[in-house]
KOLTI-183906 format. One line per field, with one value per residue: x, y, z of N, C-alpha, C in turn; residue in three letters; residue number from 1. Coordinates in pm, whole numbers, padded with zeros to 5 digits. Layout:
N
n_xx <- c(X ...) .
n_yy <- c(Y ...) .
n_zz <- c(Z ...) .
ca_xx <- c(X ...) .
ca_yy <- c(Y ...) .
ca_zz <- c(Z ...) .
c_xx <- c(X ...) .
c_yy <- c(Y ...) .
c_zz <- c(Z ...) .
res <- c(ALA ...) .
n <- c(NUM ...) .
This chain:
167
n_xx <- c(03755 03768 03970 03985 04023 04071 04075 04250 04122 04240 04552 04865 05089 04966 04820 05029 05135 04948 04804 04578 04422 04416 04464 04339 04110 04028 04099 03910 03783 03522 03593 03807 03942 03737 03754 03640 03539 03695 03910 04018 04104 04300 04486 04558 04797 04919 04719 04689 04942 04978 04856 04618 04346 04040 03765 03542 03635 03770 04065 04322 04470 04771 04886 05034 05180 04930 04767 04599 04704 04673 04771 04928 05033 05312 05460 05681 05710 05454 05342 05169 05201 05093 05010 04972 04798 04596 04296 03964 03805 04001 04115 03901 03849 03857 03592 03305 03113 02795 02595 02261 01953 01792 01937 02242 02457 02648 02892 03088 03362 03374 03578 03821 04088 04156 03920 03758 03875 03820 03556 03349 03448 03542 03699 03618 03349 03390 03519 03316 03132 03286 03296 03024 02989 03175 03057 02838 02923 02907 03088 03177 02942 02890 03116 03058 02828 02932 03090 02953 02989 03192 03082 02963 02728 02716 02548 02527 02726 02651 02674 02940 02952 02879 02610 02611 02514 02281 02352) .
n_yy <- c(02074 01747 01532 01215 00919 00582 00273 -00007 -00301 -00518 -00650 -00479 -00635 -00848 -00724 -00615 -00838 -00927 -00930 -00805 -00559 -00226 -00285 -00332 -00452 -00297 00032 00219 00119 00057 00011 00165 00414 00691 01032 01243 01576 01647 01465 01553 01809 01742 01617 01811 01930 01720 01662 01897 01913 01699 01443 01304 01252 01142 01282 01228 01220 00996 00813 00787 00522 00330 00155 -00158 -00436 -00538 -00503 -00278 -00039 00139 00477 00543 00316 00144 -00086 -00247 -00301 -00318 -00104 00200 00506 00737 00686 00802 01003 00884 00824 00833 00610 00417 00385 00274 00032 -00326 -00271 -00108 00176 00215 00407 00445 00545 00586 00541 00507 00243 00003 -00229 -00532 -00628 -00925 -01039 -01000 -01176 -01188 -01113 -01326 -01531 -01447 -01385 -01494 -01469 -01362 -01129 -01004 -00944 -00772 -00561 -00480 -00378 -00163 -00011 00057 00227 00424 00538 00653 00881 01235 01406 01241 01184 01443 01469 01271 01383 01614 01498 01343 01301 01117 00874 00567 00374 00058 -00151 -00305 -00491 -00675 -00964 -00988 -00871 -00832 -00735 -00517 -00305 -00027 00318) .
n_zz <- c(-01642 -01524 -01327 -01423 -01289 -01295 -01123 -01247 -01401 -01535 -01473 -01526 -01607 -01731 -01935 -02093 -02211 -02384 -02713 -02808 -02764 -02899 -03159 -03485 -03733 -03945 -04074 -04001 -03776 -03545 -03289 -03217 -02994 -02908 -02873 -02619 -02525 -02295 -02315 -02557 -02486 -02298 -02460 -02640 -02742 -02882 -03067 -03219 -03322 -03490 -03718 -03581 -03509 -03665 -03859 -03703 -03447 -03363 -03274 -03507 -03706 -03766 -04041 -04069 -04210 -04294 -04072 -03850 -03625 -03317 -03318 -03103 -02990 -02881 -03046 -03002 -02727 -02638 -02501 -02416 -02574 -02471 -02214 -01953 -02014 -02149 -02342 -02196 -02266 -02312 -02059 -01927 -02057 -02032 -02002 -02122 -02230 -02364 -02567 -02624 -02778 -02557 -02320 -02124 -02110 -01928 -02020 -02049 -02246 -02400 -02543 -02427 -02295 -02019 -01894 -01975 -01824 -01565 -01527 -01362 -01110 -00776 -00785 -01020 -00960 -00744 -00875 -01043 -00857 -00768 -01009 -01039 -00819 -00889 -01121 -01005 -00886 -00858 -00995 -01197 -01332 -01430 -01593 -01789 -01899 -02015 -02208 -02398 -02666 -02695 -02659 -02791 -02983 -02913 -02966 -03210 -03171 -02983 -02937 -02854 -02613 -02263 -02082 -01805 -01627 -01606 -01645) .
ca_xx <- c(03795 03787 04069 03913 04120 04007 04156 04246 04081 04340 04686 04954 05174 04882 04792 05147 05164 04837 04811 04440 04382 04491 04485 04209 04107 04009 04145 03798 03718 03436 03654 03909 03894 03683 03785 03543 03591 03801 04025 04078 04178 04417 04581 04553 04927 04938 04616 04718 05075 04985 04737 04584 04203 03961 03662 03445 03698 03836 04209 04359 04557 04885 04877 05159 05162 04788 04694 04590 04740 04656 04888 05006 05082 05452 05450 05798 05691 05310 05303 05097 05283 05026 04942 04929 04691 04516 04153 03879 03766 04115 04130 03785 03849 03763 03455 03270 02983 02723 02486 02150 01862 01725 02015 02383 02468 02783 02915 03225 03394 03406 03695 03940 04119 04153 03778 03713 03926 03780 03417 03264 03532 03514 03764 03532 03234 03437 03543 03184 03081 03367 03250 02892 03011 03247 02963 02739 02984 02858 03188 03182 02817 02914 03214 02987 02738 03016 03164 02867 03035 03285 03006 02917 02623 02779 02447 02554 02826 02594 02727 03073 02940 02794 02548 02638 02419 02247 02407) .
ca_yy <- c(01938 01668 01425 01089 00814 00454 00155 -00098 -00438 -00610 -00610 -00434 -00743 -00929 -00638 -00597 -00965 -00955 -00857 -00783 -00419 -00127 -00343 -00333 -00512 -00189 00164 00293 00029 00116 -00017 00266 00511 00818 01130 01343 01712 01650 01396 01639 01915 01680 01580 01919 01951 01613 01671 02009 01895 01586 01384 01207 01220 01156 01385 01192 01223 00868 00810 00721 00406 00313 00022 -00231 -00579 -00571 -00474 -00137 -00021 00273 00563 00558 00186 00110 -00229 -00319 -00347 -00320 00004 00313 00626 00846 00616 00889 01091 00805 00857 00768 00476 00327 00353 00194 -00098 -00394 -00228 -00004 00241 00219 00504 00423 00660 00605 00513 00471 00112 -00047 -00366 -00579 -00687 -01065 -01087 -00985 -01304 -01178 -01115 -01464 -01612 -01395 -01338 -01539 -01469 -01255 -01004 -00941 -00889 -00658 -00450 -00436 -00290 -00041 00066 00113 00342 00524 00606 00726 01006 01355 01457 01150 01212 01568 01435 01200 01480 01702 01420 01244 01273 01004 00750 00498 00273 -00072 -00257 -00400 -00587 -00739 -01097 -00977 -00792 -00877 -00620 -00513 -00218 00103 00432) .
ca_zz <- c(-01672 -01404 -01336 -01417 -01265 -01266 -01093 -01362 -01372 -01589 -01427 -01633 -01659 -01821 -02050 -02177 -02280 -02475 -02840 -02853 -02765 -02978 -03292 -03550 -03867 -04043 -04031 -03943 -03681 -03443 -03159 -03185 -02895 -02953 -02770 -02579 -02508 -02195 -02373 -02659 -02416 -02236 -02566 -02738 -02805 -02980 -03171 -03309 -03382 -03582 -03778 -03478 -03506 -03787 -03846 -03600 -03316 -03333 -03295 -03632 -03693 -03856 -04102 -04084 -04239 -04305 -03949 -03813 -03485 -03262 -03341 -02981 -02942 -02904 -03074 -02952 -02589 -02610 -02411 -02473 -02577 -02399 -02107 -01842 -02065 -02243 -02341 -02096 -02314 -02295 -01917 -01886 -02124 -02120 -01976 -02218 -02217 -02491 -02562 -02716 -02779 -02429 -02200 -02130 -02047 -01908 -02065 -02052 -02376 -02373 -02617 -02344 -02231 -01873 -01858 -01992 -01712 -01434 -01535 -01251 -00989 -00680 -00824 -01120 -00889 -00665 -00967 -01088 -00750 -00776 -01125 -01009 -00730 -00967 -01209 -00925 -00840 -00928 -01089 -01313 -01405 -01503 -01697 -01896 -01963 -02098 -02307 -02463 -02802 -02695 -02640 -02911 -02970 -02938 -02978 -03318 -03127 -02864 -02906 -02795 -02491 -02154 -02015 -01662 -01557 -01665 -01571) .
c_xx <- c(03824 03895 03993 04016 04048 04111 04142 04205 04188 04478 04778 05037 05097 04857 04911 05187 05059 04855 04672 04404 04470 04525 04347 04219 04097 04059 04035 03718 03639 03497 03766 03855 03845 03702 03669 03613 03709 03927 04095 04155 04307 04527 04595 04685 04950 04841 04648 04852 05078 04851 04689 04438 04141 03850 03558 03505 03762 03987 04237 04454 04675 04876 05017 05125 05015 04706 04697 04613 04709 04784 04981 05060 05229 05456 05568 05779 05544 05264 05233 05184 05222 04955 04891 04817 04598 04368 04076 03842 03878 04133 04016 03791 03913 03616 03427 03134 02922 02604 02383 02060 01805 01811 02164 02397 02615 02787 03060 03245 03447 03527 03825 03969 04115 04009 03725 03755 03872 03633 03333 03342 03499 03581 03684 03413 03272 03461 03411 03120 03155 03319 03114 02905 03079 03148 02849 02793 02935 02959 03198 03055 02832 03012 03144 02892 02814 03077 03080 02912 03135 03211 02953 02790 02687 02677 02469 02654 02781 02650 02865 03069 02852 02743 02575 02535 02392 02310 02294) .
c_yy <- c(01865 01562 01294 00977 00688 00352 00061 -00238 -00537 -00564 -00577 -00546 -00837 -00851 -00633 -00724 -00998 -00876 -00833 -00636 -00337 -00175 -00363 -00395 -00406 -00057 00242 00209 00108 00099 00082 00362 00639 00918 01225 01477 01715 01580 01484 01754 01861 01650 01688 01938 01845 01625 01782 01991 01785 01539 01269 01160 01227 01258 01354 01192 01093 00882 00732 00605 00417 00171 -00036 -00378 -00620 -00547 -00323 -00126 00122 00352 00570 00427 00170 -00042 -00310 -00375 -00344 -00209 00114 00438 00745 00792 00708 00985 01015 00842 00776 00626 00374 00288 00266 00051 -00206 -00367 -00114 00055 00248 00312 00469 00547 00689 00586 00501 00343 00074 -00195 -00404 -00649 -00827 -01116 -01071 -01117 -01300 -01180 -01258 -01552 -01570 -01354 -01376 -01548 -01351 -01124 -00930 -00874 -00767 -00537 -00395 -00344 -00158 00047 00131 00236 00456 00605 00674 00862 01124 01407 01369 01166 01339 01546 01368 01294 01571 01628 01315 01210 01158 00870 00697 00419 00141 -00184 -00350 -00510 -00668 -00879 -01096 -00914 -00862 -00751 -00630 -00431 -00094 00212 00525) .
c_zz <- c(-01542 -01430 -01316 -01405 -01221 -01220 -01212 -01319 -01416 -01542 -01545 -01692 -01752 -01950 -02147 -02253 -02385 -02605 -02897 -02867 -02858 -03118 -03355 -03688 -03976 -03985 -03961 -03844 -03576 -03303 -03124 -03081 -02963 -02839 -02745 -02563 -02411 -02247 -02476 -02596 -02356 -02339 -02673 -02812 -02913 -03097 -03270 -03381 -03487 -03631 -03689 -03485 -03644 -03761 -03738 -03459 -03273 -03354 -03423 -03605 -03789 -03909 -04121 -04105 -04237 -04180 -03924 -03662 -03443 -03284 -03220 -02924 -02980 -02922 -03023 -02812 -02545 -02517 -02489 -02463 -02505 -02275 -01996 -01884 -02160 -02233 -02237 -02139 -02293 -02148 -01865 -01939 -02036 -02089 -02073 -02184 -02356 -02475 -02669 -02707 -02640 -02305 -02231 -02049 -02035 -01947 -02037 -02187 -02352 -02449 -02538 -02273 -02079 -01823 -01867 -01874 -01576 -01425 -01413 -01120 -00899 -00720 -00932 -01051 -00805 -00757 -01020 -00983 -00749 -00891 -01100 -00920 -00806 -01052 -01135 -00878 -00925 -01029 -01213 -01396 -01489 -01618 -01816 -01971 -02057 -02217 -02377 -02604 -02808 -02687 -02773 -02878 -03011 -02957 -03098 -03280 -03006 -02837 -02839 -02656 -02387 -02084 -01866 -01584 -01639 -01579 -01529) .
res <- c(MET VAL GLU VAL SER LEU ASN GLN PHE VAL PRO SER GLU ILE CYS LEU LYS CYS ASP GLY CYS CYS ARG TYR LYS GLU ALA ASP SER HIS TRP ARG PRO LYS LEU GLY GLN ASP ASP GLN GLN SER LEU ALA VAL LEU ILE THR ALA GLY ASP VAL LEU ASP ARG GLN GLY TYR ILE LYS THR ILE LYS THR CYS GLY GLU HIS PHE CYS LYS PHE LEU ASN ARG GLY ASP ASN THR CYS GLY ILE TYR SER LYS ARG PRO PHE GLU CYS SER LEU TYR PRO PHE ILE LEU SER LYS THR ALA ASP ALA ILE LYS ALA TYR VAL HIS LEU SER CYS PRO PHE VAL GLN ASP HIS LEU HIS CYS SER ASP PHE ASN ALA TYR LEU SER TYR LEU LYS GLU PHE PHE ARG ARG ALA ASP ILE ARG ASN PHE LEU THR ARG ASN THR ASP MET LEU HIS ASP TYR SER PRO PHE ALA PRO GLU LEU LEU PHE LEU PHE ASP LEU) .
n <- c(1 2 3 4 5 6 7 8 9 10 11 12 13 14 15 16 17 18 19 20 21 22 23 24 25 26 27 28 29 30 31 32 33 34 35 36 37 38 39 40 41 42 43 44 45 46 47 48 49 50 51 52 53 54 55 56 57 58 59 60 61 62 63 64 65 66 67 68 69 70 71 72 73 74 75 76 77 78 79 80 81 82 83 84 85 86 87 88 89 90 91 92 93 94 95 96 97 98 99 100 101 102 103 104 105 106 107 108 109 110 111 112 113 114 115 116 117 118 119 120 121 122 123 124 125 126 127 128 129 130 131 132 133 134 135 136 137 138 139 140 141 142 143 144 145 146 147 148 149 150 151 152 153 154 155 156 157 158 159 160 161 162 163 164 165 166 167) .
């Protein structure tokens, strides 16, 4: 298992004020994080101790007032209860990887307000360069090969996404 550590694009103080991530319209939302092999090993104690994952490896939600929340979201302060061990998809977001039959593609999710405000700024372009270098690393390539089960096909959500590059 490799330690996958990403610099974050969205500053924490912005993230903690937003109420977009970790909330879903449906319990089985395609946007919920899906755990790969490495994520499941990292969270093994939580997974075996509780009802955390569905059969496809997605994190389950808790329904409150008609909304579905990630099981690990602390709604009182918007923090993540497993932040230091959060799934790879969570650490990558608002950037996402989409696996189709022929490729893995990197996108950014346009519904993120910070992305909307910074899409054409130098900090976005600098982070994009950082991501390209990150995904060129041999250890990250091996990580993705070992964890292909965490990758989704997000092509049905194309209007919400901006294509960035092929991996």
